[in-house]
C-alpha positions in Angstrom: 12.1 -14.6 11.0 8.8 -16.3 10.0 6.0 -16.5 12.5 4.3 -19.8 13.1 1.3 -21.1 14.9 0.7 -24.9 15.3 -2.9 -25.9 16.2 -3.3 -29.3 17.6 -6.4 -31.1 18.7 -5.9 -33.5 21.6 -8.8 -35.7 21.6 -10.5 -36.2 25.1 -9.5 -39.6 26.5 -12.0 -41.1 28.9 -10.3 -43.3 31.5 -12.7 -45.2 33.8 -11.6 -45.0 37.4 -12.9 -46.5 40.6 -14.9 -43.3 41.1 -16.1 -43.1 37.5 -14.3 -39.8 36.8 -13.1 -38.7 33.3 -9.7 -37.4 32.8 -8.8 -35.3 29.7 -5.4 -36.0 28.2 -3.1 -33.0 27.6 -0.8 -32.5 24.6 2.2 -34.9 24.9 0.3 -37.4 27.0 -1.4 -39.1 23.9 0.0 -40.7 20.8 -0.4 -39.3 17.2 -3.4 -41.5 16.8 -5.4 -39.5 19.3 -4.7 -36.3 17.5 -6.9 -36.3 14.3 -5.3 -33.2 12.7 -2.6 -30.7 12.9 -2.4 -27.3 11.1 0.8 -25.3 10.9 0.1 -21.8 9.8 3.2 -19.8 9.0 3.4 -16.1 8.0 6.4 -16.3 5.6 6.8 -12.6 4.6 5.0 -9.4 5.8 5.2 -5.8 4.8 3.2 -2.6 5.5 -0.1 -3.7 3.8 0.4 -7.5 2.9 1.7 -10.8 3.8 2.2 -14.3 2.4 1.5 -17.4 4.4 2.1 -21.1 4.1 -0.4 -23.7 5.6 0.4 -27.3 6.2 -2.3 -29.7 7.2 -1.6 -33.2 8.5 -4.4 -35.8 8.6 -4.2 -38.4 11.4 -7.6 -39.7 10.9 -9.1 -41.9 8.1 -7.7 -41.4 4.6 -9.4 -38.7 2.5 -9.9 -38.3 -1.3 -10.8 -34.5 -0.8 -10.4 -32.0 2.0 -11.1 -28.6 3.1 -9.5 -26.4 5.8 -11.3 -23.5 7.4 -10.5 -20.6 9.7 -11.7 -17.1 10.6 -9.8 -13.9 11.0 -10.1 -11.7 14.0 -8.8 -8.7 12.0 -9.3 -7.3 8.5 -7.1 -9.8 6.6 -8.2 -10.4 3.0 -6.8 -13.2 0.9 -6.0 -12.0 -2.6 -4.6 -15.1 -4.3 -3.5 -18.7 -3.5 -1.6 -21.8 -4.7 -1.9 -25.4 -4.3 -5.5 -24.9 -2.9 -8.6 -23.0 -3.9 -8.7 -20.3 -1.3 -11.9 -18.4 -1.0 -13.1 -15.9 1.6 -16.5 -14.6 2.8 -16.3 -11.9 5.4 -13.8 -13.1 8.0 -14.2 -16.7 7.0 -11.6 -18.5 4.8 -12.0 -21.9 3.1 -9.1 -23.6 1.4 -10.2 -26.6 -0.6 -7.9 -29.1 -2.4 -6.9 -28.8 -6.0 -7.7 -31.8 -8.4 -4.1 -32.9 -8.1 -3.7 -33.0 -4.3 -7.1 -34.2 -2.9 -5.7 -37.5 -1.6 -4.7 -37.2 2.1 -3.7 -40.5 3.6 -3.6 -41.2 7.2 -0.5 -39.4 8.4 -0.3 -37.5 5.3 0.1 -33.8 4.7 -0.7 -31.2 2.2 0.7 -27.7 2.0 -0.7 -24.7 0.3 -0.1 -21.0 0.5 -1.6 -17.6 -0.2 -1.2 -13.9 -0.3 -3.2 -11.4 1.6 -3.7 -7.8 2.7 -4.1 -6.3 6.1 -4.0 -3.1 8.1 -3.2 -2.7 11.7 -2.5 -6.2 13.3 -2.1 -9.5 11.4 -2.8 -11.9 14.2 -2.6 -15.7 13.5 -6.0 -17.4 13.5 -6.9 -19.2 16.8 -9.0 -22.0 15.4 -8.7 -24.3 12.3 -10.9 -27.1 11.1 -10.2 -30.0 8.7 -13.5 -31.2 7.2 -15.3 -29.9 10.2 -13.0 -31.4 12.8 -11.6 -28.7 15.0 -7.8 -28.4 15.2 -7.5 -25.7 17.8 -5.7 -27.1 20.9 -2.4 -25.4 21.4 0.7 -27.7 21.4 1.6 -26.3 24.8 4.8 -24.5 23.8 5.0 -20.7 23.6 4.0 -19.3 20.3 5.4 -16.2 18.6 3.5 -13.0 19.3 1.4 -11.5 16.6 3.8 -9.8 14.0 4.5 -6.1 14.2 3.1 -4.6 11.0 5.9 -1.9 11.0 8.5 -4.7 10.8 10.2 -4.9 7.3 9.7 -8.0 5.1 11.7 -10.6 7.0 14.5 -13.0 6.0 14.9 -13.7 2.2 12.3 -11.1 1.2 14.5 -8.0 2.1 15.6 -6.3 -1.2 19.1 -5.4 -1.9 20.3 -2.4 -3.9 21.4 -4.2 -6.9 20.0 -7.8 -7.3 22.7 -8.8 -9.7 25.7 -8.1 -7.4 27.0 -11.3 -5.9 24.5 -13.4 -7.6 24.4 -16.0 -10.4 21.6 -15.5 -13.1 19.2 -18.2 -14.2 20.2 -20.2 -17.3 16.9 -21.1 -19.0 17.4 -24.8 -19.8 15.1 -24.6 -23.0 17.1 -21.8 -24.5 20.3 -23.5 -23.5 19.4 -26.8 -25.2 18.6 -24.8 -28.4 21.8 -23.0 -28.2 23.9 -26.1 -27.6 22.3 -27.9 -30.5 23.7 -25.3 -32.9 27.2 -25.8 -34.4 29.4 -23.7 -32.0 26.5 -22.9 -29.8 28.0 -24.6 -26.8 30.3 -21.5 -26.4 27.4 -19.5 -25.1 24.7 -22.1 -24.0 25.4 -21.4 -20.5 24.7 -17.7 -20.5 21.6 -16.5 -18.7 18.5 -15.3 -20.6 15.1 -14.0 -19.7 12.0 -16.1 -19.5 9.2 -14.6 -21.6 5.5 -14.8 -20.5 4.0 -13.5 -23.7 0.4 -15.0 -23.2 -1.7 -16.4 -20.5 -0.9 -20.1 -21.5 2.8 -19.5 -21.1 2.2 -19.2 -17.3 1.4 -22.9 -17.0 3.4 -23.9 -20.1 2.3 -23.7 -23.7 3.3 -25.8 -26.7 5.2 -28.4 -24.5 7.3 -25.6 -22.9 8.1 -25.2 -19.3 5.7 -23.1 -17.2 6.6 -20.4 -14.7 6.6 -22.8 -11.8 8.9 -25.3 -13.6 11.3 -22.5 -14.3 11.3 -21.3 -10.8 11.9 -24.8 -9.5 14.8 -25.2 -11.9 16.1 -21.9 -10.7 16.1 -23.2 -7.1 18.2 -26.0 -8.2 20.7 -23.9 -10.0 20.8 -21.6 -7.0 22.4 -23.9 -4.6 23.6 -22.3 -1.4 24.4 -18.9 -3.1 22.2 -16.1 -4.6 20.5 -16.4 -7.9 18.5 -13.9 -10.1 15.6 -15.1 -12.0 14.6 -12.9 -15.0 11.1 -13.0 -16.3 9.5 -10.8 -19.0 5.9 -9.6 -18.3 4.5 -9.1 -21.8 0.7 -9.4 -22.5 -0.9 -5.9 -22.3 -4.3 -5.3 -23.9 -3.8 -4.1 -27.4 0.0 -4.9 -27.0 2.6 -3.2 -29.2 0.1 -1.0 -31.0 2.6 0.3 -33.6 3.7 -3.1 -34.8 2.0 -6.5 -35.8 4.7 -9.2 -35.3 4.4 -8.9 -31.6 0.6 -8.4 -31.2 -0.8 -10.2 -28.4 -3.9 -12.3 -27.5 -5.8 -9.5 -25.6 -7.9 -7.0 -27.3 -7.5 -3.2 -26.5 -10.4 -3.2 -23.8 -9.5 -6.5 -22.1 -7.8 -4.9 -19.1 -9.8 -7.0 -16.6 -8.6 -10.3 -18.3 -5.1 -8.9 -18.1 -5.4 -8.3 -14.4 -7.3 -11.5 -13.2 -6.0 -14.1 -15.7 -2.5 -12.9 -16.4 -1.0 -10.7 -13.6 -2.8 -12.2 -10.6 -1.8 -15.7 -11.3 1.9 -14.6 -11.9 1.9 -12.6 -8.6 0.5 -15.6 -6.8 3.2 -17.9 -8.2 6.1 -15.5 -7.6 4.7 -14.8 -4.1 5.0 -18.5 -3.1 7.2 -18.7 -0.1 9.0 -21.6 -1.8 10.7 -19.1 -4.0 11.4 -16.5 -1.4 15.1 -17.1 -1.6 15.4 -16.1 -5.3 15.9 -12.6 -6.5 13.1 -12.2 -9.2 13.7 -9.5 -11.8 10.8 -8.5 -13.9 11.0 -6.6 -17.2 7.5 -5.0 -17.3 5.8 -4.7 -20.6 8.2 -3.8 -23.4 7.2 -1.6 -26.4 4.0 -0.2 -24.6 4.4 3.2 -22.9 6.8 4.7 -25.3 4.1 4.3 -28.1 1.9 6.6 -26.2 4.4 9.4 -26.8 5.8 8.8 -30.3 3.1 7.1 -32.2 -0.1 9.0 -31.4 -1.8 11.9 -33.0 -0.8 14.6 -34.1 2.6 13.1 -34.7 3.4 12.1 -38.3 4.2 8.7 -37.0 0.8 8.3 -35.4 -0.9 4.8 -35.6 -4.6 4.5 -35.1 -4.2 1.5 -32.6 -1.9 3.7 -30.5 -4.5 6.5 -30.4 -7.0 4.0 -29.1 -4.7 2.8 -26.4 -3.9 6.3 -25.3 -7.6 7.2 -25.2 -8.7 4.2 -23.1 -5.6 4.4 -20.8 -5.2 0.6 -20.6 -1.4 0.7 -21.1 -1.0 2.9 -18.2 -3.6 1.1 -16.1 -2.0 -2.3 -17.0 1.6 -1.3 -16.2 0.5 0.3 -13.0 -1.5 -2.8 -12.0 1.4 -5.1 -12.7 3.8 -2.9 -10.7 1.5 -2.7 -7.7 0.9 -6.5 -7.6 4.3 -7.7 -8.5 5.9 -5.0 -6.2 4.0 -6.4 -3.3 6.1 -9.6 -3.5 9.2 -8.7 -1.3 11.9 -10.5 -3.4 10.6 -9.1 -6.7 12.6 -6.3 -8.4 10.5 -4.5 -11.0 12.3 -2.9 -14.1 10.2 -0.9 -16.5 10.8 -1.0 -20.2 12.4 2.3 -21.4 12.7 1.9 -25.1 16.1 2.7 -26.5 17.9 5.8 -27.6 17.0 5.4 -31.3 13.3 5.7 -30.2 13.2 8.1 -27.2 16.6 10.0 -27.4 15.1 13.1 -29.2 14.1 16.1 -27.3 10.4 15.7 -28.1 10.4 12.1 -26.8 12.8 12.0 -23.9 11.1 14.1 -21.3 7.5 13.2 -22.3 8.3 9.5 -22.0 9.8 9.9 -18.6 6.6 11.6 -17.5 4.6 8.7 -19.0 6.7 6.3 -17.0 5.9 8.3 -13.8 2.2 8.3 -14.7 2.1 4.5 -15.1 4.2 4.0 -11.9 1.6 5.9 -9.8 -1.5 4.3 -11.5 -3.8 1.5 -10.2 -2.3 1.6 -6.6 1.4 1.5 -7.8 3.9 4.0 -6.4 7.4 4.8 -7.5 8.6 2.6 -4.7 7.3 -0.4 -6.7 9.9 0.4 -9.4 13.5 -0.8 -8.8 14.8 0.4 -12.1 14.4 0.6 -15.8 15.5 -1.5 -18.8 16.9 -0.1 -22.2 17.2 -1.8 -25.5 15.1 -4.8 -24.7 15.1 -7.1 -27.7 16.8 -4.3 -29.8 20.0 -3.7 -31.5 21.3 -0.2 -30.5 25.0 -0.2 -29.9 26.2 -0.1 -26.3 28.9 2.4 -27.0 29.8 4.4 -30.2 33.5 5.1 -29.8 34.4 6.8 -33.0 32.1 9.8 -32.8 30.3 11.7 -30.1 27.3 14.0 -29.9 29.7 16.9 -29.5 31.8 16.4 -32.6 31.6 18.7 -35.6 32.8 18.0 -39.1 32.9 20.4 -42.1 31.1 22.9 -40.0 28.3 20.7 -39.0 27.4 19.0 -35.7 27.2 15.2 -35.5 23.5 15.8 -34.6 23.0 17.0 -38.1 24.1 13.8 -39.7 21.4 11.7 -41.4 22.2 8.8 -39.0 21.9 10.8 -35.7 19.2 13.1 -37.1 19.2 15.5 -34.2 19.1 12.9 -31.4 20.7 13.8 -28.2 22.4 10.4 -27.8 24.4 8.1 -30.1 24.3 4.9 -28.0 22.6 3.1 -25.2 25.0 3.7 -22.3 24.8 7.4 -22.6 20.9 7.3 -23.0 20.4 5.0 -20.1 22.5 7.0 -17.8 20.8 10.2 -18.8 17.3 8.7 -18.5 18.1 7.5 -15.0 18.9 11.1 -14.0 15.8 12.4 -15.5 13.7 9.8 -13.8 15.3 10.6 -10.5 14.5 14.4 -11.0 10.8 13.3 -11.4 10.6 11.6 -8.0 11.9 8.0 -8.6 14.3 6.8 -5.9 17.8 8.0 -6.3 19.0 4.4 -6.1 17.1 3.2 -9.0 19.4 1.3 -11.5 19.3 0.6 -15.2 19.6 -2.6 -17.2 20.8 -2.7 -20.8 20.0 -5.6 -23.1 23.2 -6.5 -24.9 22.0 -9.8 -26.3 22.1 -8.6 -30.0 23.9 -5.2 -30.1 27.6 -6.3 -30.5 28.0 -5.5 -34.2 31.2 -7.3 -34.6 32.5 -9.2 -37.4 34.4 -8.0 -40.6 32.3 -4.9 -40.9 33.1 -3.5 -37.6 34.8 -0.1 -38.0 38.2 0.4 -36.4 38.2 4.2 -36.5 36.2 7.3 -37.5 34.9 7.7 -41.0 36.3 10.2 -43.6 36.0 13.8 -42.6 34.6 14.7 -46.0 31.3 15.4 -44.5 29.4 14.8 -41.3 27.7 11.9 -42.8 30.8 10.1 -44.1 32.3 10.7 -40.7 29.4 9.1 -38.8 28.6 6.4 -41.3 32.2 5.3 -41.6 32.7 5.1 -37.9 29.5 3.7 -36.4 29.3 0.3 -35.1 25.5 0.0 -35.5 25.3 -1.0 -39.3 21.5 -0.8 -39.5 19.9 1.3 -42.2 18.0 3.3 -39.5 17.8 3.2 -35.7 14.0 2.6 -36.2 14.7 -1.0 -37.6 14.0 -3.6 -35.1 13.3 -7.0 -36.7 15.8 -9.7 -37.1 18.5 -7.3 -38.2 21.0 -8.5 -40.8 24.7 -8.2 -39.6 23.9 -7.9 -36.0 26.0 -9.8 -33.4 26.0 -10.9 -29.8 27.0 -8.0 -27.4 28.6 -7.8 -24.1 28.1 -11.0 -21.9 25.8 -10.5 -19.0 27.6 -8.7 -16.2 26.7 -7.0 -12.9 27.5 -3.3 -12.2 29.5 -2.6 -15.4 29.1 1.2 -15.3 27.9 3.9 -13.0 24.1 3.7 -12.6 23.9 0.5 -14.5 22.8 -2.6 -12.5 23.7 -5.0 -15.2 24.1 -5.9 -18.9 21.6 -8.6 -19.4 20.5 -11.0 -22.3 16.9 -10.4 -21.8 16.0 -11.3 -25.3 17.2 -14.9 -25.9 19.5 -14.8 -28.9 18.3 -16.9 -31.7 14.5 -16.3 -30.9 12.9 -14.5 -33.9 11.5 -11.0 -33.7 8.8 -11.8 -36.3 8.0 -13.7 -39.4 9.4 -12.5 -42.7 6.1 -13.4 -44.4 2.5 -14.1 -43.2 2.4 -17.4 -41.2 -0.8 -18.6 -39.6 -0.5 -19.2 -35.9 -2.6 -19.6 -32.7 -0.4 -17.1 -30.6 -2.1 -13.9 -31.9 1.0 -12.7 -33.7 0.6 -11.0 -37.1 2.8 -10.2 -40.0 4.7 -6.9 -39.9 6.4 -5.6 -43.1 9.4 -4.4 -41.0 10.2 -8.1 -40.8 10.0 -8.4 -44.6 13.5 -7.9 -46.2 12.0 -6.5 -49.3 10.1 -3.7 -47.4 11.1 -0.1 -48.3 10.0 1.4 -45.0 7.7 4.0 -43.4 8.0 7.3 -41.6 9.0 5.6 -38.4 12.2 4.4 -40.0 12.6 7.4 -42.4 11.5 5.2 -45.3 14.6 3.0 -45.3 14.7 -0.6 -46.1 13.8 -2.9 -43.2 17.3 -4.7 -43.0 15.5 -7.8 -41.8 16.8 -11.4 -42.4 14.7 -13.6 -44.8 13.0 -16.9 -44.0 12.3 -15.9 -40.3 9.6 -17.7 -38.2 7.1 -16.0 -36.0 8.2 -14.1 -33.0 9.7 -16.2 -30.1 10.4 -19.1 -32.3 13.9 -20.5 -32.9 15.7 -18.9 -35.9 18.8 -20.9 -36.6 20.2 -18.6 -39.3 20.0 -15.6 -37.1 21.6 -17.5 -34.2 24.6 -18.4 -36.4 24.9 -14.7 -37.6 24.8 -13.4 -34.1 27.7 -15.8 -33.1 29.7 -14.8 -36.2 29.4 -11.1 -35.5 29.7 -11.2 -31.8 31.6 -8.5 -30.0 33.5 -9.1 -27.9 34.3 -12.1 -30.2 33.5 -15.6 -29.2 36.7 -17.7 -28.5 
């Protein structure tokens, strides 16, 4: 239940009587014209240390071209962010001034704004409000709710469920849907849900003519109707982002952690915390391709990259992820899922446990706790097969274990499902909640089409056995850019396997991983040779060919040829 206080000013009405006495009108005895302002202050959601509130101000006086609402807190409440007004605080005093787009306040007109704040102890509703210096502090006469109990759980729509995907639709991004539907045959999948990527600060409000975060959330409310709906958003703008690659480099330099916090995470948290969106189940994918680099691509590893050494030394990956988890986790209807790489990156003994420890470190940095993590996501924007059904890690051929094959190369896992389930158990053993769930991105790991094996390979050697039977047709599991032969995977689905909250299409199929040649752009994205089909590789992919498609645009841009190939090689096949 939300908690509301309405503050009314009933102007004193002087009535001349025979004796010359004055009589003060009481609420209900005067018309609206005698009440110059009303303020409705509603605590929408509240949890142990924070809350969100909505404030509606109604002007019954002369029309205004700008306005300012003020109040003071009796407790230690602190405003941390706001929306639809410039909300500032000095000591206990709060001022909310109009934005450029909502300064007009006609007679009888209203404006509504909101904010997020922190508190400890009690969170009493302010007793007095003013609009441009006019006090709006006379109670409406009816009983008001008592101050909320700070031990109450987040009320109403803010209460989290165990698996946000159960019993819910998932948001269909209208921009991606339009691109898909415009492709020949694309209407077969144009209604599938995909993630919304916030890969730079400008994407929050909308860049290059694209929808901003609020526009997507408003569209999600329309799609929701009377049921439940999951809105998926990718948080992807760390300082020095993706230190081992170039195609997905971001706009922030390695030391710009403060900009990341104040210009990127804080505005996102403020928008997601708007009570308008409290009925949505908001799933975040937090910073792909960051934390695993601190394990696999730093000195003294042979795959070390100087940029990754820098990010490990300055700690800004850990700090950035921790800050994001903390701020976004304070929004009661947000479900944080942290990126967990994929089996072809972290499945080896040297990587698996160390990566889990790094995830724990980030989840307890910058004020975050493991309670801010609802789960993890594997295979984001990658191609690792969901299930390899023609060989397993325990098989032996010609006296050799499958682990000794060139393809598996001593990995403990051969597919994403086994990796995700095992990683979940490891994370729980390190202190994460036993109810955490895993997501697996299946948007491009179907590997169907004419080249899909129908049985094991020849038992001539362990390599012929594995290579002949594996669905994943890449040259190496380290290949990640616009892979030739890839197909759409399992359609998005809730609770498909034990420990798995959902199969998702977090990476929108048809959006490029990176340009196949250098292309100038204003998005901070460089050219990575792993996206060049002529590239012969590096130690991170065991010096194999890149396997990338030619003529690709920069990352995130529409790649029609890839989309067509993904549909052609879909598994399960498209009808």
